[in-house]
C-alpha positions as CSV (number, residue, x, y, z in Angstrom):
1,M,118.9,26.4,98.9
2,L,118.6,25.8,102.7
3,Y,115.1,24.4,103.6
4,C,113.5,26.1,106.9
5,G,110.3,24.4,107.6
6,P,107.8,25.6,110.3
7,E,110.2,23.8,112.9
8,S,112.1,26.8,112.7
9,L,109.4,29.0,114.0
10,P,109.1,30.0,117.5
11,R,107.0,27.4,119.3
12,G,104.7,27.8,122.3
13,S,104.2,25.3,125.0
14,D,103.1,21.7,124.0
15,Q,100.5,21.6,126.5
16,G,97.5,22.1,124.1
17,G,97.1,24.8,121.4
18,A,98.3,28.5,121.3
19,T,95.8,31.0,121.8
20,I,95.2,33.9,119.4
21,A,96.9,36.3,121.6
22,E,100.0,34.1,121.4
23,V,99.7,33.5,117.6
24,L,99.6,37.2,117.2
25,R,102.4,37.8,119.5
26,R,104.6,35.5,117.8
27,A,103.9,37.0,114.3
28,W,104.4,40.6,115.5
29,S,107.8,39.3,116.9
30,R,108.8,37.8,113.4
31,L,107.7,40.8,111.7
32,T,109.9,43.2,113.8
33,R,112.8,41.0,113.5
34,K,112.4,40.5,109.6
35,Q,111.0,43.9,108.3
36,W,112.0,43.2,105.0
37,L,109.2,40.6,104.5
38,I,106.9,43.2,103.2
39,V,108.7,43.1,99.8
40,Y,107.2,39.8,99.0
41,P,103.5,41.0,99.1
42,L,104.5,44.3,97.8
43,A,106.2,42.6,94.7
44,L,102.6,40.4,94.3
45,A,100.6,43.7,94.5
46,I,102.6,45.4,91.9
47,I,102.4,42.3,89.7
48,H,98.7,42.3,90.0
49,T,98.6,46.0,89.1
50,L,100.9,45.4,85.8
51,A,98.8,42.4,85.0
52,F,95.4,44.4,84.9
53,L,97.3,47.1,83.2
54,A,97.9,44.8,80.2
55,V,94.3,43.8,80.3
56,Y,93.1,47.3,80.5
57,A,95.6,48.7,77.8
58,S,94.3,46.0,75.5
59,G,90.6,47.0,75.9
60,E,90.8,50.7,75.8
61,A,91.4,53.0,72.9
62,S,93.7,55.4,75.0
63,I,95.1,55.1,78.7
64,R,94.6,57.8,81.0
65,W,96.2,57.3,84.4
66,S,93.7,58.5,86.5
67,A,91.0,56.4,84.7
68,F,93.3,53.4,84.9
69,F,94.0,53.6,88.6
70,T,90.0,54.1,89.2
71,A,89.4,50.9,87.4
72,N,92.2,49.1,89.0
73,F,90.7,50.1,92.4
74,G,87.7,48.1,91.2
75,R,89.3,45.7,88.9
76,W,87.0,42.8,89.5
77,E,83.9,44.7,88.9
78,Y,85.9,45.9,85.6
79,I,86.4,42.1,84.7
80,R,82.9,41.4,85.5
81,D,81.6,44.1,83.2
82,H,84.2,43.6,80.2
83,F,84.7,39.8,80.4
84,V,81.6,37.9,82.1
85,A,78.7,40.2,81.5
86,E,79.7,40.6,77.8
87,F,81.5,37.4,77.2
88,S,83.0,37.0,73.6
89,F,85.8,35.2,72.2
90,E,88.1,38.2,71.2
91,S,91.6,39.3,71.6
92,V,91.0,41.0,74.9
93,L,90.0,37.9,76.4
94,A,93.1,36.1,75.3
95,V,95.0,38.9,76.8
96,A,93.1,38.6,80.2
97,A,93.5,34.7,80.3
98,F,97.3,35.0,79.7
99,A,97.4,37.7,82.3
100,G,95.5,35.6,84.9
101,L,97.8,32.5,84.2
102,A,100.9,34.7,84.7
103,V,99.6,35.9,87.9
104,C,98.9,32.4,89.1
105,L,102.5,31.5,88.1
106,L,104.1,34.5,89.4
107,T,102.2,34.1,92.9
108,A,103.5,30.6,93.1
109,M,107.2,31.6,92.6
110,I,106.7,34.5,95.1
111,R,104.8,33.0,97.9
112,A,106.9,29.7,98.2
113,P,110.1,31.7,99.1
114,F,108.1,34.1,101.2
115,F,106.8,31.3,103.5
116,R,110.2,30.0,103.9
117,A,111.4,33.6,104.8
118,V,108.8,33.7,107.3
119,A,109.8,30.3,108.8
120,G,113.7,30.7,108.7
121,Q,116.3,33.4,108.9
122,S,117.0,34.1,105.2
123,Y,115.1,35.8,102.4
124,P,114.8,32.9,99.6
125,R,114.3,34.1,96.3
126,A,112.8,31.1,94.6
127,P,110.6,27.8,95.3
128,R,112.6,24.6,95.9
129,G,111.6,23.1,92.4
130,W,109.4,23.2,89.6
131,T,107.3,20.6,91.3
132,E,106.4,22.8,94.2
133,A,105.8,25.7,91.9
134,G,103.6,23.7,89.8
135,N,101.3,22.4,92.8
136,L,101.1,26.1,93.8
137,F,100.2,27.2,90.4
138,V,97.4,24.8,90.2
139,F,96.1,25.6,93.8
140,Y,96.2,29.3,92.8
141,L,94.5,28.8,89.8
142,F,91.8,27.1,91.5
143,W,91.6,29.8,94.3
144,Y,91.2,32.6,91.6
145,L,88.5,30.6,89.5
146,V,86.5,29.4,92.4
147,L,86.6,32.5,94.9
148,W,86.8,35.2,92.5
149,L,85.7,34.5,88.8
150,L,82.9,31.9,89.5
151,P,80.9,34.2,91.6
152,M,80.8,36.7,88.9
153,V,78.6,34.4,86.8
154,G,75.7,35.0,89.1
155,P,73.6,37.9,89.9
156,R,75.2,41.2,91.6
157,E,72.4,41.6,94.2
158,G,69.7,39.6,95.7
159,I,69.5,36.4,97.8
160,L,71.7,34.4,95.4
161,A,74.5,36.9,95.4
162,Q,74.5,36.6,99.2
163,V,74.7,32.8,98.9
164,A,77.7,32.9,96.5
165,A,79.6,35.2,98.7
166,A,78.8,33.1,101.7
167,S,80.0,30.1,99.7
168,T,83.2,31.7,98.6
169,W,83.7,32.5,102.3
170,V,83.3,28.7,103.4
171,V,85.6,27.5,100.4
172,G,88.2,30.1,101.4
173,I,88.2,29.0,105.1
174,L,88.3,25.3,104.3
175,V,91.4,25.6,102.0
176,V,93.1,28.3,104.0
177,F,96.3,26.1,104.9
178,A,96.6,24.2,101.7
179,D,99.3,26.5,99.9
180,Y,101.3,26.2,103.6
181,V,101.0,22.5,103.5
182,I,102.2,22.2,99.9
183,V,105.4,24.4,100.7
184,F,106.1,23.0,104.2
185,E,105.0,19.4,104.1
186,G,105.8,18.9,100.2
187,R,102.4,17.6,99.4
188,G,100.3,17.6,96.3
189,V,97.4,19.8,95.5
190,L,94.4,17.2,96.4
191,R,96.6,15.9,99.6
192,S,97.0,19.4,100.7
193,L,93.4,20.4,100.3
194,H,92.5,17.2,102.4
195,R,95.3,18.3,105.1
196,S,94.0,21.6,105.4
197,L,90.6,20.3,106.3
198,R,92.0,18.0,108.8
199,L,94.1,20.8,110.3
200,L,90.8,23.2,110.4
201,R,89.1,21.0,112.6
202,P,90.4,21.9,116.0
203,G,91.4,25.7,114.5
204,W,88.1,26.7,112.8
205,P,86.9,29.3,115.5
206,A,90.5,31.0,115.4
207,V,90.7,30.9,111.5
208,V,87.1,32.4,111.3
209,I,87.9,35.2,113.7
210,I,91.0,36.0,111.7
211,F,89.0,36.0,108.4
212,I,86.3,38.4,109.7
213,I,89.1,40.7,111.1
214,V,90.8,40.7,107.7
215,Q,87.8,41.4,105.8
216,L,86.8,44.1,107.9
217,I,90.1,45.8,107.6
218,Y,89.9,45.6,103.8
219,L,86.4,46.8,103.9
220,G,87.5,49.7,105.8
221,I,90.4,50.4,103.4
222,Y,88.1,50.0,100.5
223,S,85.7,52.6,102.0
224,L,88.4,55.0,102.7
225,Y,90.2,54.9,99.2
226,G,86.9,54.8,97.5
227,L,86.3,58.4,98.6
228,Y,89.2,59.3,96.2
229,Y,88.7,57.0,93.3
230,R,85.8,58.5,91.4
231,D,85.1,58.8,87.8
232,N,86.5,61.8,86.0
233,V,88.4,62.8,89.2
234,Q,92.1,63.3,88.8
235,V,94.2,60.8,90.9
236,F,97.4,61.9,92.5
237,I,100.2,59.3,92.0
238,L,100.8,58.7,95.9
239,L,97.3,57.6,96.1
240,P,97.7,54.3,94.3
241,I,101.4,53.9,95.9
242,S,100.1,54.3,99.4
243,Q,96.9,51.8,98.5
244,L,99.7,49.2,97.4
245,L,101.6,49.5,100.6
246,V,98.9,49.6,102.8
247,E,97.2,46.3,101.3
248,A,100.6,44.5,101.1
249,F,101.1,45.1,104.9
250,V,97.8,43.9,105.7
251,A,98.3,40.8,103.6
252,L,101.7,40.3,105.1
253,L,100.1,40.5,108.6
254,A,97.6,38.0,107.7
255,D,99.9,35.5,106.2
256,L,102.1,36.0,109.4
257,V,99.4,35.1,111.7
258,L,98.1,32.2,109.6
259,I,101.2,30.5,109.1
260,F,101.9,30.6,113.0
261,L,98.2,29.3,113.5
262,Y,99.2,26.7,110.7
263,E,102.6,25.7,112.7
264,D,100.6,25.4,115.9
265,L,97.8,23.2,114.5
266,R,100.4,21.2,112.7
267,R,102.2,20.5,115.9
268,R,99.0,19.2,117.3
269,R,98.1,17.0,114.3
270,P,101.0,15.6,112.9
271,S,100.9,14.0,109.6
């Protein structure tokens, strides 16, 4: 497979770093030229839904699609209620663990070619090799454990809950470039985490702004769709389909902007 690294991305001027406006312009230009990039995050969104379906089906006596889509809308609350608050070694837990590992592996298999699709001219279908896929798998396992599952152990409300939420934000920002480093620079997990920290030093204001904007967008999406996902309310099939498309598009935009920002910071801080 032909490797296309960040050097294939459109570059800004070498006289200092690119502004957020320039990064946004480059990202939008790449999106308009390669509309099929949406397939990668959409595939991931479908995989997450199917993984939750397996977990949901293993713990429920019967499946009603409206109830499933409502639970899927708040899947992390469902996981907290069924696997964290009432922890027990049962077959359902094994299904949930297997589904989680499968999601991490499939995420690694899809996001590696997705990054190269952003950087290059083709649409790769697989990582370069199992070493790269393994490094991404370990990183995404770390990502989900630390940023999603670990905060569930704490309280739902109060100061400790706010501290946990802020801590996950900080960790997410610190490792934001790690998976890009694994793919584009061929580093292992630990070295990629260190490299992400180094790249973040000159670019943390832009990363924080992007994180805030993305979180606000997701908050708006969650608030809007929350008006329709309610207990004992029939869910029209186009509602979850539209949600998958909207969330995939937002994820695509976020990755595009961060990849172009990473390329600019990498040029300013070569390894």
